[in-house]
TISE-143887 format. One record per atom (N, C-alpha, C): x, y, z; residue in three letters. Coordinates in steps of 0.2 Angstrom, whole numbers, padded with zeros to 4 digits, always signed. Example, Ala and Ser with C-alpha at 12.3 -4.5 7.8 and 13.67 -1.06 7.14 Angstrom:
REM TISE-143887
+0066-0028+0039ALA+0062-0022+0039ALA+0066-0016+0039ALA+0064-0011+0035SER+0068-0005+0036SER+0064+0000+0039SER
This chain:
REM TISE-143887
+0341+0676+0259MET+0345+0679+0264MET+0352+0676+0264MET+0357+0680+0265ASN+0364+0677+0264ASN+0365+0673+0270ASN+0369+0668+0269SER+0371+0663+0274SER+0376+0666+0278SER+0377+0663+0284TRP+0382+0667+0289TRP+0389+0666+0286TRP+0391+0661+0282GLN+0397+0661+0279GLN+0398+0667+0274GLN+0393+0669+0270GLU+0393+0674+0266GLU+0394+0681+0269GLU+0390+0682+0275ILE+0391+0688+0279ILE+0398+0688+0281ILE+0401+0683+0284LEU+0408+0683+0286LEU+0413+0685+0281LEU+0412+0682+0275ARG+0416+0683+0270ARG+0416+0691+0268ARG+0411+0694+0269ASN+0410+0701+0267ASN+0413+0706+0272ASN+0416+0703+0277SER+0418+0708+0283SER+0423+0713+0281SER+0423+0718+0284VAL+0428+0724+0284VAL+0434+0722+0287VAL+0440+0721+0284THR+0446+0718+0287THR+0452+0723+0286THR+0452+0727+0281THR+0457+0731+0279THR+0456+0739+0280THR+0461+0743+0281ALA+0460+0750+0282ALA+0457+0753+0276ALA+0458+0751+0270GLU+0455+0754+0264GLU+0448+0753+0264GLU+0446+0747+0266GLN+0438+0745+0266GLN+0435+0750+0271GLN+0438+0751+0277LEU+0435+0755+0282LEU+0435+0762+0280LEU+0440+0764+0276LYS+0441+0771+0274LYS+0435+0773+0269LYS+0434+0768+0265ALA+0429+0769+0260ALA+0422+0770+0263ALA+0421+0768+0269LEU+0414+0769+0272LEU+0415+0775+0277LEU+0421+0776+0280TYR+0422+0782+0284TYR+0428+0785+0282TYR+0428+0790+0278PRO+0434+0793+0275PRO+0439+0796+0280PRO+0437+0798+0286THR+0442+0801+0290THR+0445+0796+0295THR+0443+0790+0294CYS+0445+0785+0299CYS+0451+0781+0296CYS+0457+0782+0299ASP+0463+0778+0297ASP+0465+0773+0303ASP+0465+0767+0301VAL+0466+0762+0306VAL+0472+0758+0304VAL+0476+0760+0299GLU+0481+0755+0296GLU+0486+0753+0301GLU+0489+0758+0305GLN+0494+0757+0310GLN+0492+0752+0315GLN+0485+0753+0317VAL+0483+0749+0323VAL+0482+0741+0320VAL+0479+0740+0314ILE+0478+0734+0312ILE+0484+0730+0310ILE+0490+0733+0309ARG+0496+0730+0308ARG+0498+0725+0314ARG+0495+0728+0320ARG+0497+0724+0326ARG+0491+0720+0329ARG+0485+0723+0329TYR+0479+0720+0331TYR+0474+0719+0325TYR+0472+0713+0323PRO+0468+0713+0317PRO+0461+0716+0318PRO+0458+0717+0312MET+0451+0720+0312MET+0447+0715+0308MET+0441+0714+0311ARG+0436+0710+0307ARG+0429+0713+0310ARG+0425+0716+0305ILE+0419+0719+0307ILE+0414+0716+0301ILE+0410+0711+0303ASN+0406+0709+0298ASN+0400+0713+0297ASN+0397+0713+0291PRO+0392+0718+0289PRO+0386+0718+0294PRO+0384+0713+0297TYR+0378+0713+0302TYR+0380+0718+0307TYR+0386+0717+0311TYR+0388+0721+0316TYR+0389+0728+0314TYR+0392+0729+0308LEU+0393+0735+0306LEU+0387+0739+0305LEU+0381+0736+0303SER+0375+0739+0302SER+0372+0742+0309SER+0375+0740+0314LEU+0372+0742+0321LEU+0375+0749+0323LEU+0380+0751+0319ILE+0383+0757+0321ILE+0379+0763+0318ILE+0377+0768+0323GLU+0373+0773+0321GLU+0377+0779+0319GLU+0383+0780+0323GLU+0388+0786+0321GLU+0395+0784+0324GLU+0400+0787+0321PRO+0407+0786+0324PRO+0407+0788+0331PRO+0410+0783+0335GLY+0411+0784+0342GLY+0405+0782+0347GLY+0400+0779+0344ASP+0395+0776+0348ASP+0397+0770+0351ASP+0393+0767+0356PRO+0395+0761+0359PRO+0396+0755+0355PRO+0393+0754+0349ILE+0394+0749+0345ILE+0401+0750+0341ILE+0402+0756+0339TRP+0408+0758+0335TRP+0414+0757+0340TRP+0414+0759+0346LYS+0420+0758+0351LYS+0422+0751+0352LYS+0417+0746+0351GLN+0418+0739+0352GLN+0421+0736+0346GLN+0420+0739+0340ALA+0422+0736+0334ALA+0428+0739+0330ALA+0428+0746+0330VAL+0433+0749+0326VAL+0439+0751+0330VAL+0445+0749+0327PRO+0451+0750+0330PRO+0452+0758+0332PRO+0456+0759+0337ASP+0458+0765+0340ASP+0465+0766+0341ASP+0468+0771+0339VAL+0475+0772+0341VAL+0477+0771+0348VAL+0472+0772+0352CYS+0474+0771+0359CYS+0476+0764+0361CYS+0475+0759+0356GLU+0477+0752+0357GLU+0485+0752+0357GLU+0488+0757+0353LEU+0495+0756+0353LEU+0499+0761+0358LEU+0495+0764+0362GLU+0498+0768+0368GLU+0497+0765+0374GLU+0497+0758+0374ASP+0496+0754+0381ASP+0501+0748+0380ASP+0507+0750+0381ASP+0512+0745+0381ASP+0514+0742+0387ASP+0512+0746+0393ASP+0515+0743+0399ASP+0510+0738+0403ASP+0504+0737+0400ALA+0500+0732+0402ALA+0502+0725+0400ALA+0501+0719+0403PRO+0503+0713+0401PRO+0499+0710+0395PRO+0502+0706+0391GLU+0499+0703+0385GLU+0494+0697+0388GLU+0496+0694+0393ASP+0493+0688+0396ASP+0491+0690+0403ASP+0486+0694+0405PRO+0485+0697+0411PRO+0483+0691+0416PRO+0479+0686+0413LEU+0476+0681+0417LEU+0481+0675+0418LEU+0487+0676+0415ALA+0492+0670+0416ALA+0489+0664+0413ALA+0486+0664+0408GLU+0483+0658+0405GLU+0488+0653+0403GLU+0494+0656+0400GLU+0499+0652+0397GLU+0503+0648+0403GLU+0503+0652+0409LYS+0507+0649+0415LYS+0503+0643+0417LYS+0496+0643+0416SER+0492+0638+0419SER+0490+0633+0414SER+0494+0632+0408SER+0492+0628+0402SER+0497+0622+0402SER+0494+0616+0404PRO+0499+0610+0404PRO+0500+0608+0397PRO+0495+0609+0393VAL+0496+0608+0385VAL+0493+0614+0382VAL+0496+0615+0376PRO+0494+0621+0372PRO+0486+0622+0372PRO+0484+0628+0373ASN+0477+0630+0372ASN+0472+0627+0377ASN+0475+0625+0383LEU+0470+0622+0388LEU+0473+0625+0395LEU+0468+0629+0398THR+0470+0632+0405THR+0467+0628+0410THR+0471+0625+0415HIS+0468+0622+0421HIS+0470+0625+0427HIS+0466+0630+0429ARG+0467+0635+0434ARG+0463+0633+0440ARG+0457+0631+0439TYR+0453+0628+0445TYR+0453+0621+0446TYR+0452+0618+0452PRO+0453+0611+0453PRO+0449+0606+0448PRO+0442+0608+0447ASP+0438+0604+0443ASP+0436+0606+0436ASP+0439+0611+0434ARG+0437+0613+0427ARG+0442+0616+0423ARG+0441+0616+0416VAL+0447+0618+0412VAL+0443+0623+0406VAL+0448+0627+0404LEU+0446+0631+0398LEU+0450+0628+0392LEU+0446+0627+0387PHE+0449+0623+0381PHE+0448+0627+0375PHE+0453+0630+0372LEU+0452+0634+0366LEU+0452+0630+0360LEU+0447+0630+0356ILE+0446+0626+0350ILE+0446+0630+0344ILE+0446+0636+0344SER+0446+0641+0338SER+0450+0647+0339SER+0453+0649+0333SER+0457+0655+0333SER+0454+0661+0330SER+0448+0660+0328GLN+0444+0665+0324GLN+0438+0668+0328GLN+0436+0674+0326CYS+0430+0677+0329CYS+0426+0680+0323CYS+0420+0681+0324ALA+0415+0684+0319ALA+0416+0691+0319ALA+0419+0694+0324MET+0421+0701+0325MET+0426+0702+0330MET+0432+0705+0329TYR+0437+0706+0334TYR+0436+0712+0338TYR+0434+0710+0344CYS+0432+0715+0349CYS+0438+0719+0351CYS+0438+0725+0352ARG+0444+0729+0353ARG+0446+0729+0360ARG+0442+0726+0365PHE+0443+0726+0372PHE+0446+0718+0373PHE+0447+0714+0369CYS+0448+0707+0370CYS+0454+0706+0374CYS+0453+0701+0379THR+0458+0699+0384THR+0463+0695+0380THR+0461+0692+0374ARG+0466+0688+0371ARG+0468+0691+0364ARG+0469+0697+0364LYS+0472+0701+0358LYS+0478+0698+0356LYS+0482+0695+0360ARG+0489+0692+0358ARG+0488+0686+0354ARG+0482+0683+0354LYS+0481+0676+0351LYS+0476+0676+0345LYS+0471+0680+0345VAL+0466+0678+0340VAL+0467+0682+0334VAL+0465+0679+0328GLY+0465+0682+0322GLY+0472+0683+0319GLY+0477+0681+0322THR+0484+0683+0319THR+0487+0676+0317THR+0487+0671+0321THR+0490+0664+0319THR+0485+0659+0320THR+0486+0653+0317LEU+0481+0647+0318LEU+0484+0644+0325LEU+0481+0646+0330THR+0484+0644+0337THR+0480+0637+0339THR+0474+0637+0336ALA+0470+0630+0338ALA+0470+0626+0332ALA+0473+0620+0333THR+0474+0616+0327THR+0472+0609+0329THR+0471+0604+0324ASP+0469+0597+0325ASP+0474+0594+0331ASP+0480+0596+0330HIS+0485+0593+0335HIS+0484+0596+0342HIS+0483+0603+0343THR+0482+0605+0350THR+0475+0603+0353THR+0470+0602+0348ILE+0464+0599+0351ILE+0464+0592+0353ILE+0468+0588+0349ALA+0469+0581+0351ALA+0473+0581+0358ALA+0478+0585+0359GLN+0482+0586+0365GLN+0477+0588+0371GLN+0473+0592+0370GLY+0468+0594+0375GLY+0463+0589+0377GLY+0460+0585+0372LEU+0456+0580+0374LEU+0460+0574+0378LEU+0466+0573+0376ASP+0470+0568+0379ASP+0471+0570+0387ASP+0472+0576+0388TYR+0473+0579+0394TYR+0467+0578+0399TYR+0461+0580+0396ILE+0455+0579+0400ILE+0453+0572+0401ILE+0455+0568+0396ARG+0454+0560+0398ARG+0458+0558+0403ARG+0464+0561+0404ALA+0469+0558+0409ALA+0468+0561+0416ALA+0463+0566+0417HIS+0462+0569+0423HIS+0455+0569+0425HIS+0454+0564+0429PRO+0447+0562+0431PRO+0444+0568+0436PRO+0448+0572+0439GLU+0445+0578+0443GLU+0442+0583+0439GLU+0442+0583+0432ILE+0439+0588+0428ILE+0432+0586+0426ILE+0427+0590+0429ARG+0420+0588+0428ARG+0417+0593+0424ARG+0420+0599+0422ASP+0417+0604+0419ASP+0422+0607+0413ASP+0420+0607+0407VAL+0424+0609+0402VAL+0421+0615+0398VAL+0425+0621+0398ILE+0423+0627+0394ILE+0426+0627+0388ILE+0422+0627+0382LEU+0425+0627+0375LEU+0425+0634+0373LEU+0431+0637+0371SER+0431+0644+0370SER+0436+0645+0364SER+0439+0651+0363GLY+0443+0653+0358GLY+0446+0659+0358GLY+0447+0663+0353GLY+0442+0663+0347GLY+0435+0662+0349GLY+0431+0660+0344ASP+0424+0658+0345ASP+0423+0651+0342ASP+0421+0646+0347PRO+0419+0640+0344PRO+0414+0639+0339PRO+0409+0644+0338LEU+0404+0644+0333LEU+0407+0646+0326LEU+0413+0648+0326LEU+0416+0649+0319LEU+0418+0643+0316LEU+0418+0637+0320LEU+0420+0631+0317LEU+0413+0629+0313LEU+0414+0624+0308SER+0409+0621+0305SER+0405+0617+0309SER+0398+0616+0307ASP+0394+0611+0311ASP+0397+0605+0313ASP+0400+0602+0308ASP+0403+0595+0308ASP+0409+0595+0313ASP+0413+0600+0313ARG+0419+0601+0317ARG+0417+0602+0324ARG+0413+0607+0325LEU+0411+0608+0332LEU+0407+0602+0335LEU+0403+0599+0331GLU+0400+0593+0334GLU+0405+0588+0336GLU+0409+0586+0332ASN+0414+0581+0333ASN+0418+0583+0340ASN+0420+0589+0341ILE+0423+0590+0347ILE+0419+0590+0353ILE+0413+0592+0353VAL+0408+0591+0358VAL+0407+0584+0360VAL+0406+0580+0354ARG+0405+0573+0355ARG+0411+0570+0359ARG+0417+0571+0357GLU+0423+0569+0360GLU+0423+0570+0368GLU+0421+0577+0369VAL+0421+0579+0376VAL+0416+0575+0380VAL+0410+0575+0377ARG+0404+0571+0380ARG+0406+0564+0382ARG+0410+0561+0378SER+0411+0554+0378SER+0416+0552+0384SER+0419+0557+0387ILE+0423+0556+0393ILE+0419+0555+0399ILE+0419+0550+0402PRO+0415+0548+0408PRO+0414+0553+0414PRO+0420+0556+0415HIS+0420+0560+0421HIS+0418+0568+0420HIS+0417+0569+0413VAL+0415+0576+0412VAL+0407+0577+0413VAL+0405+0581+0417GLU+0398+0581+0419GLU+0395+0587+0415GLU+0398+0592+0414ILE+0396+0598+0411ILE+0400+0601+0405ILE+0397+0603+0400ILE+0401+0606+0394ILE+0398+0613+0393ILE+0402+0618+0393ARG+0400+0625+0392ARG+0403+0627+0385ARG+0400+0631+0382ILE+0402+0635+0376ILE+0402+0642+0377ILE+0408+0645+0376GLY+0408+0653+0377GLY+0408+0656+0370GLY+0404+0660+0369THR+0403+0663+0362THR+0400+0670+0362THR+0402+0674+0357ARG+0400+0680+0356ARG+0395+0680+0350ARG+0395+0675+0346VAL+0392+0674+0340VAL+0384+0676+0340VAL+0380+0674+0345PRO+0373+0676+0345PRO+0372+0684+0345PRO+0378+0687+0347CYS+0377+0695+0348CYS+0380+0698+0341CYS+0386+0695+0339VAL+0389+0699+0333VAL+0388+0695+0326VAL+0385+0689+0326LEU+0384+0686+0320LEU+0378+0681+0321LEU+0372+0683+0323PRO+0367+0679+0325PRO+0364+0674+0320PRO+0366+0676+0313GLN+0364+0671+0308GLN+0367+0664+0308GLN+0373+0664+0312ARG+0376+0658+0313ARG+0372+0653+0317ARG+0368+0655+0321VAL+0364+0651+0326VAL+0358+0648+0322VAL+0359+0643+0318THR+0354+0640+0314THR+0350+0634+0317THR+0345+0632+0314ALA+0341+0627+0317ALA+0345+0620+0317ALA+0349+0619+0312GLU+0353+0613+0311GLU+0358+0613+0316GLU+0362+0619+0318LEU+0366+0619+0323LEU+0363+0617+0330LEU+0358+0620+0331CYS+0354+0619+0338CYS+0352+0611+0338CYS+0350+0609+0333ALA+0348+0602+0333ALA+0353+0597+0334ALA+0359+0599+0332ARG+0365+0595+0333ARG+0367+0595+0340ARG+0368+0601+0343LEU+0370+0602+0350LEU+0366+0600+0355LEU+0359+0600+0354LYS+0355+0598+0359LYS+0355+0590+0361LYS+0359+0587+0357LYS+0360+0579+0359LYS+0365+0578+0364LYS+0369+0584+0367TYR+0374+0583+0371TYR+0373+0586+0378TYR+0367+0586+0380HIS+0366+0589+0387HIS+0369+0585+0392HIS+0371+0588+0398PRO+0370+0595+0400PRO+0375+0600+0396PRO+0372+0604+0392LEU+0377+0609+0388LEU+0374+0616+0389LEU+0379+0620+0391PHE+0377+0627+0393PHE+0380+0632+0388PHE+0377+0638+0387PHE+0381+0643+0383PHE+0382+0649+0387PHE+0388+0652+0387SER+0390+0658+0390SER+0390+0663+0384SER+0385+0667+0383VAL+0385+0672+0378VAL+0388+0679+0380VAL+0388+0684+0376HIS+0392+0690+0378HIS+0389+0696+0374HIS+0384+0699+0378PHE+0381+0706+0376PHE+0383+0711+0380PHE+0385+0717+0377ASN+0388+0722+0382ASN+0383+0728+0381ASN+0379+0729+0377HIS+0374+0735+0376HIS+0367+0733+0374HIS+0362+0736+0376PRO+0355+0734+0374PRO+0354+0735+0366PRO+0358+0739+0363ARG+0357+0740+0356ARG+0359+0733+0352ARG+0363+0729+0355GLU+0365+0723+0352GLU+0359+0717+0352GLU+0354+0719+0356LEU+0349+0714+0357LEU+0344+0715+0351LEU+0346+0714+0345THR+0342+0716+0339THR+0337+0710+0338THR+0332+0711+0334PRO+0327+0705+0332PRO+0331+0699+0330PRO+0336+0700+0326ALA+0340+0694+0324ALA+0344+0690+0330ALA+0347+0694+0334ALA+0350+0692+0340ALA+0345+0688+0345ALA+0339+0691+0346GLN+0334+0688+0350GLN+0331+0681+0347GLN+0331+0681+0340GLU+0329+0675+0337GLU+0334+0669+0338GLU+0341+0671+0338ALA+0346+0666+0339ALA+0346+0664+0346ALA+0345+0668+0351LEU+0344+0666+0358LEU+0338+0662+0359LEU+0333+0663+0356GLY+0327+0659+0356GLY+0328+0652+0354GLY+0332+0652+0348ARG+0333+0645+0345ARG+0337+0641+0350ARG+0342+0644+0353LEU+0346+0640+0358LEU+0342+0638+0364LEU+0338+0643+0367ALA+0334+0641+0373ALA+0329+0636+0371ALA+0326+0636+0365ASP+0321+0631+0363ASP+0324+0624+0363ASP+0331+0624+0361ALA+0335+0618+0361ALA+0336+0615+0368ALA+0334+0619+0373GLY+0335+0616+0380GLY+0342+0618+0383GLY+0345+0623+0379ILE+0352+0625+0382ILE+0351+0631+0386ILE+0353+0630+0393PRO+0353+0636+0397PRO+0358+0641+0395PRO+0356+0648+0396LEU+0360+0653+0393LEU+0362+0658+0399LEU+0368+0659+0399GLY+0370+0665+0404GLY+0374+0670+0400GLY+0374+0676+0402ASN+0378+0681+0399ASN+0383+0684+0403ASN+0389+0686+0399GLN+0395+0689+0402GLN+0395+0696+0399GLN+0395+0701+0403THR+0396+0708+0401THR+0402+0711+0404THR+0406+0714+0399VAL+0412+0718+0402VAL+0410+0725+0403VAL+0412+0728+0408LEU+0411+0735+0410LEU+0416+0739+0406LEU+0414+0743+0401LEU+0418+0747+0396LEU+0417+0754+0396LEU+0422+0758+0397LYS+0421+0765+0398LYS+0418+0768+0391LYS+0413+0772+0391GLY+0410+0775+0385GLY+0406+0770+0382GLY+0405+0764+0384VAL+0400+0760+0381VAL+0394+0758+0385VAL+0396+0756+0391ASN+0390+0754+0395ASN+0391+0755+0403ASN+0395+0760+0404ASP+0397+0762+0411ASP+0392+0767+0415ASP+0386+0765+0414ASP+0381+0769+0418ASP+0375+0764+0419ASP+0372+0766+0425GLY+0366+0762+0427GLY+0360+0761+0422GLY+0358+0766+0419PRO+0352+0765+0415PRO+0354+0760+0409PRO+0360+0761+0406THR+0361+0756+0401THR+0362+0749+0403THR+0365+0748+0409MET+0366+0741+0411MET+0359+0738+0413MET+0355+0742+0416LYS+0348+0740+0418LYS+0344+0738+0412LYS+0344+0742+0407SER+0341+0740+0401SER+0344+0734+0397SER+0350+0733+0397LEU+0353+0727+0395LEU+0351+0721+0398LEU+0352+0721+0405PHE+0350+0715+0409PHE+0343+0713+0409PHE+0338+0718+0409GLN+0331+0716+0408GLN+0330+0714+0401GLN+0333+0716+0396GLY+0332+0714+0389GLY+0334+0707+0388GLY+0340+0705+0392LEU+0343+0698+0392LEU+0338+0693+0395LEU+0335+0695+0400LEU+0330+0691+0404LEU+0324+0690+0399LEU+0322+0695+0395ARG+0316+0694+0391ARG+0318+0689+0385ARG+0324+0688+0384CYS+0327+0683+0379CYS+0329+0676+0382CYS+0327+0675+0389ARG+0328+0669+0392ARG+0336+0668+0394ARG+0339+0674+0395VAL+0346+0674+0396VAL+0347+0676+0403VAL+0351+0673+0407LYS+0352+0675+0414LYS+0359+0680+0414LYS+0358+0686+0416PRO+0364+0690+0417PRO+0369+0687+0422PRO+0374+0684+0420TYR+0378+0680+0425TYR+0384+0684+0428TYR+0388+0686+0424TYR+0394+0690+0426TYR+0394+0697+0423TYR+0396+0702+0427LEU+0398+0709+0425LEU+0406+0709+0427LEU+0410+0709+0422TYR+0417+0710+0423TYR+0420+0717+0423TYR+0424+0718+0428LEU+0429+0724+0427LEU+0433+0722+0422LEU+0434+0727+0417ALA+0438+0725+0411ALA+0445+0723+0413ALA+0448+0717+0409ASP+0454+0715+0411ASP+0460+0720+0409ASP+0465+0720+0412LEU+0471+0724+0411LEU+0475+0721+0405LEU+0472+0720+0399SER+0476+0717+0394SER+0479+0723+0390SER+0485+0721+0387GLN+0488+0726+0383GLN+0484+0728+0377GLN+0484+0735+0376GLY+0480+0737+0371GLY+0473+0739+0372GLY+0471+0738+0379THR+0464+0739+0381THR+0463+0744+0386THR+0468+0748+0389ARG+0467+0752+0395ARG+0462+0757+0394ARG+0461+0760+0388HIS+0456+0765+0387HIS+0449+0763+0388HIS+0448+0756+0389PHE+0441+0754+0391PHE+0440+0753+0398PHE+0445+0753+0402ARG+0445+0751+0409ARG+0442+0757+0413ARG+0437+0755+0418THR+0435+0760+0423THR+0438+0758+0429THR+0436+0762+0434THR+0438+0761+0441THR+0434+0755+0444THR+0436+0752+0449MET+0433+0746+0452MET+0426+0749+0455MET+0427+0755+0458GLU+0421+0758+0461GLU+0415+0760+0456GLU+0417+0761+0450LYS+0412+0763+0445LYS+0407+0757+0444LYS+0409+0751+0444GLY+0405+0745+0444GLY+0401+0744+0450GLY+0404+0745+0456LEU+0400+0745+0462LEU+0394+0750+0462LEU+0396+0756+0460GLU+0390+0761+0459GLU+0385+0759+0455GLU+0386+0755+0449ILE+0381+0753+0444ILE+0377+0747+0448ILE+0381+0743+0451MET+0377+0738+0455MET+0372+0740+0460MET+0374+0746+0463ARG+0370+0749+0468ARG+0363+0752+0465ARG+0364+0754+0458MET+0359+0757+0455MET+0354+0752+0452MET+0356+0745+0452ILE+0352+0740+0449ILE+0349+0736+0454ILE+0353+0734+0460GLN+0351+0730+0465GLN+0344+0733+0468GLN+0339+0729+0468GLY+0333+0732+0472GLY+0328+0736+0467GLY+0331+0738+0461HIS+0327+0742+0457HIS+0325+0738+0451HIS+0327+0731+0451THR+0324+0727+0445THR+0324+0720+0448THR+0322+0715+0444SER+0321+0708+0446SER+0328+0706+0449SER+0328+0702+0454GLY+0335+0699+0456GLY+0338+0695+0451GLY+0334+0691+0447LEU+0337+0688+0441LEU+0341+0692+0436LEU+0339+0698+0436ALA+0343+0703+0431ALA+0349+0705+0434ALA+0351+0703+0440VAL+0357+0706+0444VAL+0363+0701+0443VAL+0368+0703+0439PRO+0374+0698+0439PRO+0379+0698+0445PRO+0383+0694+0445HIS+0389+0694+0449HIS+0394+0699+0446HIS+0396+0704+0450TYR+0401+0709+0448TYR+0408+0706+0450TYR+0413+0704+0445VAL+0419+0701+0447VAL+0425+0704+0443VAL+0431+0702+0446VAL+0437+0704+0442VAL+0441+0698+0442VAL+0444+0697+0436ASP+0448+0691+0435ASP+0455+0693+0436ASP+0458+0691+0441THR+0464+0694+0444THR+0470+0693+0440THR+0474+0698+0439VAL+0481+0698+0436VAL+0485+0693+0439VAL+0488+0688+0435GLY+0493+0683+0438GLY+0490+0677+0439GLY+0483+0676+0437GLY+0481+0669+0437GLY+0477+0667+0444GLY+0475+0672+0448GLY+0472+0670+0454GLY+0464+0668+0453GLY+0462+0669+0447GLY+0455+0667+0446GLY+0450+0673+0447GLY+0444+0672+0446LYS+0439+0677+0447LYS+0437+0678+0454LYS+0436+0685+0456VAL+0435+0687+0463VAL+0429+0691+0463VAL+0423+0689+0466PRO+0417+0694+0467PRO+0419+0700+0470PRO+0417+0706+0467LEU+0418+0712+0470LEU+0413+0715+0474LEU+0414+0716+0481GLY+0409+0718+0485GLY+0410+0713+0492GLY+0406+0715+0497GLY+0406+0711+0503GLY+0413+0712+0506GLY+0416+0706+0508ASN+0422+0706+0511ASN+0428+0704+0507ASN+0427+0704+0500THR+0433+0702+0495THR+0437+0708+0494THR+0435+0714+0495ILE+0439+0720+0494ILE+0443+0722+0500ILE+0449+0721+0500VAL+0453+0722+0506VAL+0455+0729+0507VAL+0457+0733+0502CYS+0458+0740+0503CYS+0457+0743+0496CYS+0457+0749+0495SER+0456+0753+0489SER+0459+0760+0489SER+0463+0762+0484THR+0465+0769+0484THR+0464+0771+0477THR+0466+0777+0476GLU+0464+0781+0469GLU+0468+0777+0464GLU+0473+0774+0465LYS+0477+0771+0460LYS+0476+0763+0459LYS+0475+0760+0465GLU+0474+0752+0465GLU+0470+0750+0470GLU+0468+0743+0470PHE+0464+0740+0475PHE+0466+0733+0476PHE+0465+0730+0482THR+0467+0724+0483THR+0462+0719+0485THR+0461+0713+0482VAL+0456+0708+0484VAL+0459+0702+0486VAL+0455+0698+0489VAL+0457+0691+0491VAL+0453+0686+0488VAL+0456+0681+0485ASN+0452+0676+0481ASN+0450+0670+0485ASN+0448+0665+0482TYR+0445+0659+0485TYR+0450+0655+0489TYR+0457+0656+0487LYS+0462+0652+0491LYS+0465+0657+0496LYS+0462+0662+0498ASN+0465+0667+0503ASN+0471+0671+0500ASN+0472+0671+0494GLU+0478+0674+0491GLU+0476+0682+0490GLU+0481+0686+0491LEU+0479+0693+0489LEU+0482+0695+0483LEU+0478+0699+0479TYR+0480+0702+0472TYR+0478+0709+0472TYR+0484+0713+0470THR+0483+0720+0470THR+0482+0722+0462THR+0477+0726+0461MET+0475+0727+0454MET+0475+0735+0453MET+0477+0737+0447LEU+0477+0744+0445LEU+0470+0747+0444LEU+0468+0753+0446GLN+0462+0756+0445GLN+0462+0758+0437GLN+0456+0760+0434GLY+0456+0762+0427GLY+0459+0769+0427GLY
């Protein structure tokens, strides 16, 4: 069996490679701006052009027709006291430690950063660690990227060890799409290393039940057997998973793999991703189709990450102040109002 590094090296990254597989597919113009990487494993999940797997992986000219959306909708840069570290909430930080992903998702909220330049370096990681050490209010550190699992075992373990050595850090979380898009990376050796640093949590990212392949289930099982609690973050994507039966199947499948469906996100209004965005009400409709019709454990929180850096707001109950055909207004945990565009 090929190693995960070999699988990654054989990824489709150029327009010529993709055209050899799909002669009518021309993505050259798109990937000049937003890079493409589709590793052979995830490519093998595509059944036909335009299916839910294809839409997540293969560039679309629609990405170039969305210049009015912000590049950094969540204002991560505005909340970054040092490069690649976002300190938006009082007691936790988002720490970007990798610039690479195993597959460049077309809906990514960080299209501006990943795959183009080496934004996460030894220097930025050292700066981030120094910042966390200097701020005793930080009890929760989320390691993200890119994808932290694209780092070598040694590199990733060294960073996790450094974070764990900080006395006031109680919880470490790793945000990763690797168990979904390159499950071969989740080796027994990796799990044996990571289990030494509990409490350690993983936030994984599956968007469609077809992504829960035997290989993905095996990867999730290894992590769970290492005592790592698993939560899933799903993005609501037009034409991919914006219907009740698909979501119900996904969430029930995740539970069978010992993964708690944690968040269902309204797609971020990131530049180059508008064609994936649904209305806010579409997500509420899906939640109504799931709630009470399956295990409560299978029901995630439906949230929006507010444009401008106001953080996540649950959608439903008294958080929706008003809604029109074009936009809706929500109130966040600080009682601040944020108006968001509908899809």
